[in-house]
N, C-alpha and C positions, 0 to 999 in steps of 0.2 A: 609499531606497537609490539611490546614484548609478549612472549607466550604466557608469562605470569599475569600480565594485565588482561589478556584475552580470557584466561581461565577465571580470573576474578569477576569479569563482566558476565561470563556465562553462568556463574553461580546464581545470579539473581533470578533469571527465568527458571533455572533448575529448582531453586527453593520454592518458587511459586508453582511448581509442578506443571510448567508449560513445556518443559523439555525433559528428556531422559538422557542419561549418559551411559553408554555401553563400554565394553572393553574389548579391544582387538589387539592382542599382543602389546605393543608399546603405545598404541593410539587409544584415545578416549572419545570415540565419535558421539556427537549429540544428535538427537532426533526430536522433532516436534511431536508432541502428544496429540492424540486424536481430537481433543476439544478445539485445538487451534485450526484443524482442518474444517471442523464444523463452523467455527467462527468465520473462517475465510469464505465458506459457501454462503453464509448468511450475509456477509458484507458484499458479496458479489452483486446481489440485487440492488444495493444502494449505489455501487459503482456504476452499474448500468443506468440507474436513474439520474445520477449526476452527470454522466457523460452525455445523455440525451438532453438534459437541461442546458448544459453548456453549449451543445451544438445548436439548440434553439436560440440561445442568447447570441451566438455568433451570427446566425442568420438575421436576427432582428437588428443587431448593430450594423451589419453590412447594408441592410435596407435603409436604416436611418442615415448612414453615411452617403449612400447613393441619392436619397431624397435631398439631403443638405447640399450636395454638389449641384443637383438640378435647380434648386432655388437660387443659388448664387451664380449659376451660369458657368461654373468651372468645369 
């Protein structure tokens, strides 16, 4: 991907005020704004919820698989 293409794509979150662009000599470093950090913290609770839910599903599916083997004698 060219530098021009990357710059073009980075303008979208910058215009949405999700990122800020600084200036450091020839570089133009981007930084996430604080609201993104807050959103990340908020989403963390949901990530934990879904991880626990999927772990429970894994346990249930393994139990069902084991019961199915026991019934068929495999």
